[in-house]
C-alpha positions, 0 to 999 in steps of 0.5 A, a space after each residue: 519459524 516465521 510469523 507468516 509461515 504457510 501464509 500467501 501474500 500478494 503485493 502490488 507495486 512490488 517491483 519498487 519503492 514501498 512495495 519492494 520493502 513490503 514484499 521483503 518484510 513479508 517474505 522475511 517472516 515466512 510468507 509466500 510472496 507474489 510480487 505483482 507489477 507491470 515492471 517485469 524485469 524488476 519484479 522477476 529479479 526481486 522474486 528471484 532474490 527473495 527465493 523460497 516460494 516467492 513468485 512474480 506475476 505481471 499485473 496491471 491493477 486496472 485490469 480485471 482480467 489481470 486480477 482474475 488471472 493473478 489470483 487464480 494462478 496464486 491459489 493454484 500454485 501456492 494456496 489461498 491468499 491470506 494477505 493482500 497488500 495494495 501498494 501500487 500507486 501513481 501521482 500526477 503533479 500540477 494544478 487542476 487547470 493543467 491536468 487533463 481529464 485522462 490523467 485524472 482518471 488514470 491516477 484514480 484508476 490505479 490508486 483507487 479502482 485498482 485496489 477495489 479490483 484487487 479486493 474484489 478478486 481476492 476476497 473469495 480466496 481470503 475466505 477460503 483461507 479462513 480469513 486474512 488481512 488486506 492493507 491498502 496504501 493510502 497517504 497523508 494526502 488521504 487525511 489532509 489537503 495538499 494543492 496541485 495533486 487533486 487526483 492523487 488526493 481524491 484517490 487516497 481519500 477515496 481509498 480511505 473510505 473504501 477501506 472502511 466499507 470493506 472492513 465492515 463488509 468482510 469482518 464476518 469472514 474474519 478478514 481485516 482491512 486497514 489503510 496506511 497513510 505515509 507522509 514524505 517517504 524517500 522513494 522514486 515518487 519523491 526523488 525531486 524533493 530535497 531535505 528542506 521539504 521535511 524541515 518543518 516536521 517534528 521529525 525533520 526527515 524523510 521516512 524510509 520504505 522499510 519503516 512503512 513496511 514494518 507498519 504493514 507487517 505490524 498490521 498483518 501480524 500484531 494488530 489483530 483487534 484493528 480493522 477499518 483503521 488508519 495507521 499514520 507515518 507522517 513525521 508528526 505533521 498531523 500533530 500540528 504546527 511546531 511549537 514556538 518557544 520564547 528563548 527569554 521565558 
């Protein structure tokens, strides 16, 4: 028996990276997982490999119509949604002067507005399920500043605030809402970075998608007294700069 038997989960961005790891982790605990993504072939392949009650649905997280359809089809075929994992996200690198307004809006639309649309569309289903959990994938960039990723940082800081607001609003319905803040995770988004990028961290390596997925699973299954909280996986960056030791001491 899995800890999520009879539960129904929608995972956005499920066709790759962290989203795939989250979908696998939830399915391994018995959840019926809807892999939601714009990458049809990869998403359908993952759903087939997950087996059981897993499904794929095409979902552009910036489309209200897509969200309404995905939620309605999920509830019709599998039952009310009890877990929403908003994992889909994009980034655009470059200083402000080189980023177009269209690119800025696109990043914010996917990372922030997409999560808002998802919560808005699925909240009634979560209520019908008697409660549940929403996990929003923010970032270390939602807790501290980095140069040349202004749109990404704005979206992830915004998602952090949106999470807290939704947690307060949905608590009476027994719906918990938390955010996850990964640092450097080895995914296609970080493919251009070598290991030197993490050399100064207390844990001097890239994290793995499965490590993030285990945190999401913990929030869903075990963090039952937590809502509106940030859960951080950053290799120790927020602890501060590394200690400087004098070998003569």
